[in-house]
Structures are given as C-alpha cells and as structure tokens.
C-alpha positions in Angstrom: 63.3 -1.2 -78.7 65.2 -4.1 -77.0 63.4 -6.8 -79.0 64.6 -5.5 -82.4 67.8 -7.4 -83.4 71.0 -5.3 -83.5 71.6 -6.3 -87.1 68.1 -4.9 -88.0 68.9 -1.6 -86.3 72.1 -1.5 -88.2 70.2 -2.0 -91.5 67.8 0.7 -90.6 70.5 3.1 -89.6 72.1 2.6 -93.0 69.0 2.6 -95.2 66.9 5.2 -93.4 69.4 7.6 -91.8 72.0 7.1 -94.6 74.8 6.5 -92.2 77.8 5.0 -94.1 79.0 1.5 -93.6 82.4 2.7 -92.4 80.8 5.1 -89.8 78.6 2.3 -88.5 81.7 0.0 -88.3 83.7 2.6 -86.3 80.7 3.1 -84.0 80.3 -0.7 -83.4 84.0 -1.5 -83.3 83.9 -4.0 -86.2 85.0 -4.2 -89.8 83.0 -2.5 -92.6 82.6 -5.9 -94.2 80.7 -7.2 -91.1 78.2 -4.3 -91.4 77.8 -4.9 -95.1 76.9 -8.5 -94.5 74.3 -7.5 -91.9 72.8 -5.0 -94.3 72.7 -7.5 -97.2 71.2 -10.1 -95.0 68.2 -8.0 -94.1 67.8 -6.7 -97.6 67.5 -10.3 -98.8 65.1 -11.2 -95.9 62.6 -8.7 -97.2 61.3 -11.4 -99.5 59.6 -12.7 -96.4 56.3 -10.7 -96.1 56.4 -10.7 -92.3 60.0 -9.4 -92.2 59.2 -6.8 -94.9 56.1 -5.6 -92.9 58.2 -5.4 -89.7 61.0 -3.3 -91.4 58.4 -1.0 -93.1 56.8 -0.4 -89.7 60.1 0.3 -88.0 61.1 2.6 -90.9 57.9 4.6 -90.5 58.7 5.2 -86.8 62.5 5.5 -87.0 64.4 6.5 -84.9 62.0 6.0 -82.1 61.6 2.3 -83.1 58.1 2.1 -81.7 56.6 -0.8 -83.5 53.4 0.5 -85.1 51.7 -0.1 -88.4 52.3 2.6 -91.0 49.9 5.6 -90.7 47.8 4.8 -93.8 47.3 1.2 -92.8 43.8 0.0 -92.2 45.1 -2.1 -89.3 44.8 -0.5 -85.8 48.3 0.6 -84.7 49.7 -1.7 -82.1 52.8 -1.1 -80.0 54.8 -4.1 -78.9 56.6 -4.5 -75.7 59.4 -6.9 -74.7 57.0 -8.4 -72.1 54.2 -9.0 -74.7 56.6 -10.7 -77.2 58.0 -12.9 -74.5 54.5 -13.9 -73.2 53.3 -14.7 -76.7 56.5 -16.5 -77.6 56.1 -18.8 -74.7 52.6 -19.7 -75.9 53.0 -19.8 -79.7 56.6 -21.1 -80.1 55.8 -23.9 -77.6 52.9 -24.9 -79.9 55.2 -24.8 -83.0 57.6 -27.1 -81.2 55.0 -29.9 -81.3 55.5 -32.3 -84.2 53.4 -31.5 -87.3 52.5 -28.0 -86.4 52.9 -24.9 -88.6 51.9 -21.2 -88.7 49.8 -19.9 -91.5 49.6 -16.2 -92.4 47.2 -15.1 -95.0 47.9 -11.9 -97.1 45.2 -9.7 -95.6 44.6 -11.4 -92.3 45.3 -9.6 -89.0 46.1 -12.9 -87.2 48.4 -15.8 -87.8 47.0 -19.2 -87.0 48.8 -22.3 -85.7 47.6 -25.5 -87.3 48.4 -29.2 -86.8 47.8 -32.0 -89.3 46.4 -34.6 -87.0 45.5 -36.9 -89.9 46.6 -36.5 -93.5 44.6 -33.8 -95.2 42.9 -32.6 -92.0 44.2 -29.5 -90.2 43.2 -28.6 -86.7 43.5 -25.0 -85.4 45.5 -24.9 -82.2 46.2 -21.2 -81.5 46.1 -17.7 -82.9 48.4 -14.7 -82.5 48.3 -11.1 -83.7 50.0 -10.6 -87.0 52.2 -7.8 -85.5 53.6 -10.4 -83.0 54.3 -12.8 -85.8 56.2 -9.9 -87.5 58.5 -9.7 -84.5 59.0 -13.5 -84.5 60.1 -13.5 -88.1 62.3 -10.4 -87.6 64.1 -12.2 -84.8 64.4 -15.4 -87.0 62.4 -17.5 -84.6 60.2 -18.6 -87.5 60.9 -19.1 -91.2 58.4 -19.8 -94.0 57.7 -20.5 -97.6 55.2 -18.8 -99.9 52.1 -20.8 -100.8 50.4 -18.1 -102.9 47.9 -16.0 -100.8 49.2 -17.6 -97.6 52.6 -18.2 -96.1 53.5 -21.3 -94.1 56.0 -20.9 -91.2 57.8 -23.3 -89.0 59.9 -22.7 -85.9 63.6 -22.4 -86.4 66.5 -23.6 -84.3 66.9 -20.0 -83.1 63.2 -20.1 -82.1 63.6 -23.3 -80.1 66.6 -21.8 -78.3 64.7 -18.6 -77.6 61.7 -20.5 -76.2 63.9 -22.6 -73.9 65.6 -19.4 -72.6 62.2 -17.7 -72.0 60.9 -20.7 -70.1 64.1 -20.8 -68.1 63.8 -17.1 -67.3 60.3 -17.7 -65.8 61.8 -20.5 -63.7 64.6 -18.3 -62.5 62.1 -15.9 -61.1 61.6 -18.6 -58.5 65.0 -20.3 -58.6 68.2 -18.4 -59.3 70.4 -21.4 -59.5 70.5 -22.4 -63.2 71.4 -20.1 -66.1 68.8 -19.6 -68.8 71.6 -20.2 -71.3 72.1 -23.7 -69.8 68.4 -24.4 -69.9 68.1 -23.6 -73.7 69.9 -26.9 -74.5 67.3 -29.0 -72.8 64.3 -30.5 -74.6 61.9 -30.2 -71.7 60.0 -27.2 -70.3 58.3 -26.4 -67.0 55.1 -24.6 -66.1 53.6 -23.5 -62.8 50.0 -24.4 -62.0 47.7 -24.5 -59.0 47.8 -27.9 -57.2 44.6 -29.9 -57.6 44.3 -30.5 -53.9 44.4 -26.8 -53.1 47.8 -26.9 -51.4 49.2 -24.1 -53.6 51.4 -24.0 -56.7 53.3 -26.8 -58.3 55.7 -27.1 -61.1 55.0 -29.5 -64.0 57.7 -30.8 -66.4 56.6 -31.5 -70.0 58.1 -32.4 -73.4 58.2 -29.3 -75.7 57.8 -31.5 -78.8 54.7 -33.4 -77.7 51.5 -32.9 -75.8 49.7 -35.7 -73.9 46.7 -35.4 -76.3 49.0 -35.7 -79.3 50.5 -38.9 -78.0 47.0 -40.4 -77.2 45.7 -39.4 -80.6 48.4 -41.7 -82.2 47.4 -44.7 -80.1 45.1 -47.4 -81.7 42.8 -50.0 -80.2 42.7 -53.7 -81.1 40.6 -52.9 -84.2 43.0 -50.4 -85.5 40.9 -47.4 -84.7 42.6 -44.3 -83.2 41.8 -43.7 -79.5 41.2 -40.0 -80.1 39.5 -38.8 -83.3 40.5 -35.4 -84.8 37.3 -33.9 -83.4 38.2 -34.9 -79.8 41.7 -33.6 -80.2 40.4 -30.3 -81.5 38.1 -30.0 -78.5 41.0 -30.6 -76.1 43.2 -28.2 -77.9 40.6 -25.5 -77.8 40.4 -25.8 -74.1 44.2 -25.6 -73.8 44.3 -22.5 -76.1 41.8 -20.6 -73.9 43.5 -21.8 -70.7 46.8 -20.5 -71.9 45.4 -17.2 -73.0 43.7 -16.9 -69.5 46.6 -18.3 -67.4 49.8 -17.1 -69.0 52.8 -16.7 -66.7 53.8 -18.1 -63.3 52.7 -14.9 -61.5 49.1 -15.5 -62.4 47.6 -17.1 -59.3 44.1 -18.0 -60.4 42.5 -20.7 -58.1 41.6 -23.3 -60.7 40.9 -25.7 -57.8 37.6 -24.0 -57.2 36.5 -25.0 -60.7 36.8 -28.6 -59.6 34.3 -28.4 -56.7 30.6 -28.9 -57.4 28.8 -25.6 -57.3 32.1 -23.6 -57.1 32.6 -20.4 -58.9 35.9 -19.2 -60.4 38.0 -16.8 -58.4 40.4 -14.8 -60.5 43.3 -12.9 -59.0 43.5 -9.2 -59.3 45.8 -8.0 -62.1 45.6 -11.2 -64.0 47.6 -11.1 -67.3 45.2 -13.3 -69.2 42.2 -12.4 -71.4 39.0 -12.1 -69.5 37.1 -13.5 -72.5 39.3 -16.6 -72.4 38.8 -17.0 -68.7 35.1 -16.9 -69.2 35.3 -19.5 -71.9 37.3 -21.8 -69.7 34.9 -21.3 -66.9 31.9 -22.2 -69.1 33.7 -25.3 -70.5 34.6 -26.5 -67.0 31.1 -26.0 -65.7 29.8 -27.9 -68.7 32.0 -30.8 -67.8 31.3 -30.8 -64.1 33.5 -32.4 -61.3 35.5 -35.4 -62.3 35.4 -34.8 -66.1 36.8 -31.3 -65.5 39.6 -32.7 -63.3 41.0 -35.0 -66.0 40.4 -32.5 -68.8 42.4 -29.7 -67.0 45.1 -32.1 -65.9 45.8 -33.6 -69.4 44.8 -30.8 -71.8 45.9 -27.7 -69.8 48.5 -28.8 -67.2 50.0 -31.3 -69.8 50.1 -34.2 -67.4 50.3 -37.7 -68.9 47.4 -40.0 -68.0 49.4 -42.0 -65.4 50.6 -38.8 -63.7 47.1 -37.3 -63.8 45.6 -40.5 -62.2 48.2 -40.3 -59.4 47.6 -36.7 -58.7 43.9 -37.1 -58.6 44.1 -40.3 -56.5 42.4 -42.5 -59.1 43.1 -46.1 -59.7 45.5 -47.1 -62.5 44.1 -47.1 -66.1 40.9 -45.4 -64.9 41.6 -42.0 -66.5 41.7 -43.1 -70.2 38.0 -43.7 -70.6 37.0 -40.7 -68.4 39.2 -38.4 -70.5 37.6 -39.6 -73.7 34.1 -38.9 -72.2 35.3 -35.5 -71.1 36.6 -34.7 -74.6 33.3 -35.9 -76.1 31.4 -33.5 -73.7 33.8 -30.7 -74.7 33.2 -31.3 -78.4 29.5 -31.0 -77.8 30.1 -27.9 -75.7 32.1 -26.3 -78.6 29.6 -27.6 -81.2 32.2 -29.6 -83.0 30.5 -32.0 -85.4 31.4 -35.6 -84.7 30.4 -39.0 -86.1 27.3 -40.3 -84.3 29.1 -43.2 -82.7 31.6 -40.8 -81.1 29.1 -38.6 -79.3 28.9 -38.8 -75.5 25.9 -40.5 -74.1 
C-alpha cells in the first residue's frame, strides 16, 4: 500500500517476517544502523494507540498490507485507499490547521472527532472521521497526541501541515501544471474550487488554512463588549460547512449549488459525485430552510470560506450589508439544527 510509510514497512518486514537488519539494509542500500533506527522508532511509537492499532491491523494482513481491522474485531473491516486518505486529509487536516482545534479519540469509539474551543470551557464539534482513517494519519505522523485517560487528544504536526499543502496543491495541479506541489507546501494559504454564484461556472477561492471567516467573526466584539457570534451561531455555521465538505469534496465534483440560491429551485447533483448523499440531503434541507438571500451569504461565508467583504462583492451587495444578514442566517440555521440558544439570540 502506497500510503504506508517505508519505515513502517521496514519495521513490519523485520518484526513479522523476521528479516534481519543486515538483509534489509542490503536490500535498501543503506547502513544497518539506519534500519535499526527505523525499527526502534516504530517500536517506541506503539505507545500511541492509533499507531498501535494501525500496526496491528497491518500485521494481521501482512504481506498484502491491505488495511483491515483484525478478524476478531467487532468493528466492520474497512479497506483504505490512497484516494480516500487524501480526500479525508484535505478535509480533516484543514480543520486541524485552524487555531484552537484538536482531534479527540475515545478508547472504544469508531470515529475521531474534531473539536474547537470557541470560548474557554466550551468545545464545539467541527467534523468527524472514521477511526481507521485517523490510524493512517497517526502512522504517517500527520497528527500526534497525548493520553487523557479514556480519550486521546491529537494535534496536527508540521508533517501534517506539509502533507495538507501538498495535497491541496496536487488538486490545483490537475487544472494547472505550472507549479510544483513541493513548492506549494511552503505556503500558508490554500485554494478550493466552487461553483460561481452567478452560474457562470467554476471559480477558485483562496483562503487562510489557519482561520475560517466564522472564526474571525466570532472573535469580534461590539461596543458593549459582547461577541458578534455566540458559540451556538458558530456551531450552526460549522455544521453547515461540515455537511457541505462531506457532500462537495474535490474539484471534480460539479454540483450546481447555484440552483439552491433560486427561489423554488431544486438541487441538481452531478452523476458520480464523490460526496455523501446523506450530507447532500442535509445541505439541501438547510439551504431550503434559509431561503434565497440568507442561503447566499451562508454558503459564501461558511462553505466557500469567503470573507464578508468578498462575499458582499460577489453577491453584488452594498458594503457592510452582509454582517447582519449573516447573523440572521446563522440564527435560522441554529433553529434548523435545534441548537439551543439564549432567547435574545433567536431569530425573529
């Protein structure tokens, strides 16, 4: 399997097949001490439960290296592909790049959850990923964590940030073969392809990997010192973004989101879409609940990651008109998702 690091394959060849360090060194054209360091490194990394699970699963299927859970596991066997790992990495690692985010993995859970501490002591769920995918992330050293008892807390590593930038660049290079993905990995901005709001086709949006427009707005305060977006409103916007990304992953997906923004319109999904049909349905329901206008600004800011000023320009609105409309849209979304809010924050 291409996604398994070479050092991990070396470790398995030595521990599972019993191939000597000297023989492995001759085969790979390096010194035995190099192989020994690789083996020791992965032996020490088994203290991480995600890495230990990944190595156990690979051991059970060695030498085919098909990533499945062990036969006696009560978890449904799942095979991983390079494409699936890349797709989920673009979604989850991008979330973990945002300030204040972390990945929690409970001992018996089959999913890992991305949380963000919007205000001290309050954690907002941003995304979820299959545990087996989190195993692959940890094995590749894209995430690293600490034990908190029955749960483990993970953060993105420098290797994870580099991998994310390269994956985003590879998507871009499918359309533009000028730049190298290894040049792009040193930039702090990413790009994504979406459908233009005016129905003219696709457009490329540039955004900061470390911040989302909602996060920036959530930190702003009014003259009284109150935050512009409460944790409940931020949660509503993030839930829409999570479903959108699950339904709209990858630049090759050409769903016509513009039809959502026309009164009475119905969603038109392209054949062979990569996203989850359930997520697409949830986005469709949320957008219909918002209606034209509110749906425009919600999709632009929450999903396309446009800042307010850019969203206003793209929608042809007057300056500073989008702020209050966005807040109303998020209040409607919170009601749609049954997120409990203080009475004074509910949309009229």
